[in-house]
C-alpha positions in Angstrom: 4.3 12.5 1.7 1.1 12.8 3.7 0.3 9.1 2.7 3.5 8.0 4.1 3.5 10.3 7.1 -0.1 8.4 7.9 1.6 5.0 7.5 4.2 6.2 10.1 1.4 7.0 12.5 -0.3 3.5 11.9 3.3 1.9 11.9 3.9 3.1 15.5 0.4 2.3 17.2 0.7 -1.1 15.6 4.0 -1.9 16.7 3.4 -0.4 20.3 0.2 -2.7 20.4 1.5 -5.9 18.5 5.1 -5.9 17.8 7.5 -4.6 15.2 6.9 -7.6 13.0 3.0 -7.2 12.9 3.9 -3.5 12.1 6.0 -4.4 9.0 3.3 -6.7 7.9 0.6 -4.3 8.0 2.7 -1.5 6.3 3.7 -4.0 3.5 0.2 -5.2 3.3 -1.1 -2.1 2.8 1.3 -0.5 0.5 1.0 -3.6 -1.7 -2.8 -3.1 -1.6 -2.2 0.5 -2.7 -0.5 -0.4 -5.8 -3.6 -2.6 -6.8 -5.8 0.4 -6.2 -3.4 2.7 -8.2 -3.9 0.4 -10.9 -7.8 0.4 -10.6 -7.6 4.2 -11.0 -5.1 5.0 -13.2 -5.7 1.8 -16.0 -9.0 1.1 -15.6 -10.1 5.0 -14.6 -12.3 3.5 -11.3 -13.1 6.2 -8.8 -13.8 5.9 -5.2 -17.2 6.8 -5.4 -17.8 3.8 -7.9 -17.9 1.6 -4.3 -21.2 3.7 -3.7 -22.6 4.2 -7.4 -21.4 0.6 -8.7 -20.2 -1.4 -6.0 -21.5 -4.7 -8.0 -19.2 -3.6 -10.9 -15.9 -3.1 -8.9 -16.5 -6.3 -6.6 -17.4 -8.8 -9.6 -14.0 -7.2 -11.4 -11.9 -7.7 -7.8 -13.4 -11.1 -7.3 -12.5 -12.3 -11.0 -8.8 -11.0 -10.8 -8.8 -13.0 -7.4 -10.3 -16.2 -8.7 -8.6 -16.4 -12.2 -5.2 -15.1 -11.6 -3.7 -16.5 -14.7 -6.0 -14.2 -16.7 -5.0 -10.9 -15.3 -0.9 -11.4 -15.2 -0.6 -7.9 -16.2 -3.0 -6.4 -13.5 -0.7 -8.4 -11.0 2.4 -7.5 -12.5 1.8 -3.8 -12.6 0.1 -3.6 -9.0 3.1 -5.6 -7.5 5.3 -3.0 -9.1 3.5 0.0 -7.9 3.1 -1.6 -4.6 6.8 -2.4 -4.5 7.7 1.2 -5.8 5.7 2.4 -2.6 7.0 0.1 -0.1 10.4 1.0 -1.3 9.9 4.5 -0.6 8.3 3.9 2.9 11.1 1.7 3.8 13.8 4.5 2.9 12.0 7.1 4.5 11.6 4.9 7.7 15.1 4.1 7.8 16.0 8.0 7.3 14.0 9.1 9.9 15.5 6.2 12.2 18.9 7.1 11.3 18.9 10.7 12.0 21.6 11.8 14.6 22.1 15.3 15.7 25.3 17.3 14.2 26.1 18.6 17.6 26.7 16.0 20.7 24.3 17.1 23.5 
Protein backbone atom coordinates (compact mmCIF):
# COMPACT_ATOMS: atom_id res chain seq x y z
CA UNK A 1 0.00 0.00 0.00
CA UNK A 2 2.91 2.36 0.66
CA UNK A 3 4.18 1.71 -2.86
CA UNK A 4 0.79 2.54 -4.33
CA UNK A 5 0.59 5.64 -2.14
CA UNK A 6 3.96 6.80 -3.48
CA UNK A 7 2.81 6.06 -7.01
CA UNK A 8 -0.29 8.22 -6.44
CA UNK A 9 1.99 11.11 -5.39
CA UNK A 10 4.25 10.69 -8.43
CA UNK A 11 1.22 10.33 -10.69
CA UNK A 12 -0.28 13.56 -9.36
CA UNK A 13 2.98 15.54 -9.81
CA UNK A 14 3.63 14.22 -13.34
CA UNK A 15 0.00 14.84 -14.31
CA UNK A 16 0.15 18.45 -13.10
CA UNK A 17 3.36 19.07 -15.03
CA UNK A 18 3.01 17.00 -18.20
CA UNK A 19 -0.62 15.90 -18.46
CA UNK A 20 -2.73 12.86 -17.79
CA UNK A 21 -1.41 10.70 -20.65
CA UNK A 22 2.24 11.08 -19.62
CA UNK A 23 1.33 10.41 -15.99
CA UNK A 24 -0.29 7.09 -16.94
CA UNK A 25 2.70 6.12 -19.11
CA UNK A 26 5.06 6.81 -16.20
CA UNK A 27 2.86 4.87 -13.77
CA UNK A 28 2.43 1.89 -16.10
CA UNK A 29 6.12 1.83 -17.01
CA UNK A 30 7.17 1.97 -13.37
CA UNK A 31 4.82 -0.83 -12.35
CA UNK A 32 5.83 -3.05 -15.27
CA UNK A 33 9.51 -2.53 -14.42
CA UNK A 34 8.62 -3.40 -10.84
CA UNK A 35 7.35 -6.73 -12.16
CA UNK A 36 10.84 -7.39 -13.53
CA UNK A 37 12.31 -6.37 -10.17
CA UNK A 38 10.02 -8.85 -8.45
CA UNK A 39 11.34 -11.60 -10.74
CA UNK A 40 14.95 -10.63 -10.04
CA UNK A 41 14.35 -10.73 -6.30
CA UNK A 42 12.03 -13.70 -5.93
CA UNK A 43 13.26 -16.10 -8.61
CA UNK A 44 16.92 -15.20 -9.01
CA UNK A 45 17.46 -14.05 -5.41
CA UNK A 46 19.12 -10.77 -6.36
CA UNK A 47 19.04 -8.11 -3.66
CA UNK A 48 19.22 -4.34 -3.76
CA UNK A 49 22.79 -4.36 -2.48
CA UNK A 50 23.88 -6.43 -5.50
CA UNK A 51 23.83 -3.18 -7.48
CA UNK A 52 26.78 -2.11 -5.32
CA UNK A 53 28.49 -5.44 -4.55
CA UNK A 54 28.07 -7.15 -7.94
CA UNK A 55 26.93 -4.58 -10.49
CA UNK A 56 28.66 -6.29 -13.40
CA UNK A 57 26.78 -9.58 -12.90
CA UNK A 58 23.43 -7.85 -12.54
CA UNK A 59 23.88 -5.55 -15.52
CA UNK A 60 25.25 -8.38 -17.67
CA UNK A 61 22.17 -10.46 -16.90
CA UNK A 62 19.79 -7.58 -17.66
CA UNK A 63 21.64 -6.80 -20.90
CA UNK A 64 21.47 -10.46 -21.92
CA UNK A 65 17.71 -10.50 -21.27
CA UNK A 66 17.26 -7.41 -23.43
CA UNK A 67 19.55 -8.58 -26.24
CA UNK A 68 18.23 -12.16 -26.36
CA UNK A 69 14.55 -11.93 -25.45
CA UNK A 70 13.68 -15.25 -27.11
CA UNK A 71 15.98 -17.09 -24.72
CA UNK A 72 14.25 -15.60 -21.70
CA UNK A 73 10.57 -15.86 -22.61
CA UNK A 74 9.72 -17.27 -19.17
CA UNK A 75 11.29 -14.21 -17.54
CA UNK A 76 9.31 -11.85 -19.76
CA UNK A 77 6.11 -13.78 -19.06
CA UNK A 78 6.53 -13.84 -15.29
CA UNK A 79 7.68 -10.21 -15.18
CA UNK A 80 4.78 -9.15 -17.39
CA UNK A 81 2.21 -10.98 -15.28
CA UNK A 82 3.63 -9.53 -12.06
CA UNK A 83 3.68 -6.04 -13.56
CA UNK A 84 0.17 -6.44 -14.95
CA UNK A 85 -1.05 -7.50 -11.49
CA UNK A 86 0.55 -4.43 -9.92
CA UNK A 87 -0.92 -2.21 -12.63
CA UNK A 88 -4.38 -3.73 -12.18
CA UNK A 89 -4.18 -3.05 -8.44
CA UNK A 90 -3.08 0.52 -9.06
CA UNK A 91 -5.79 1.21 -11.63
CA UNK A 92 -8.40 -0.24 -9.26
CA UNK A 93 -7.27 1.89 -6.33
CA UNK A 94 -6.99 4.96 -8.54
CA UNK A 95 -10.52 4.40 -9.84
CA UNK A 96 -11.87 3.80 -6.33
CA UNK A 97 -10.28 6.98 -4.98
CA UNK A 98 -11.62 9.05 -7.90
CA UNK A 99 -15.15 7.67 -7.64
CA UNK A 100 -15.63 8.23 -3.91
CA UNK A 101 -18.52 10.52 -3.18
CA UNK A 102 -19.80 11.69 0.18
CA UNK A 103 -22.78 9.72 1.47
CA UNK A 104 -24.50 12.87 2.66
CA UNK A 105 -25.07 15.78 0.28
CA UNK A 106 -23.28 18.88 1.42
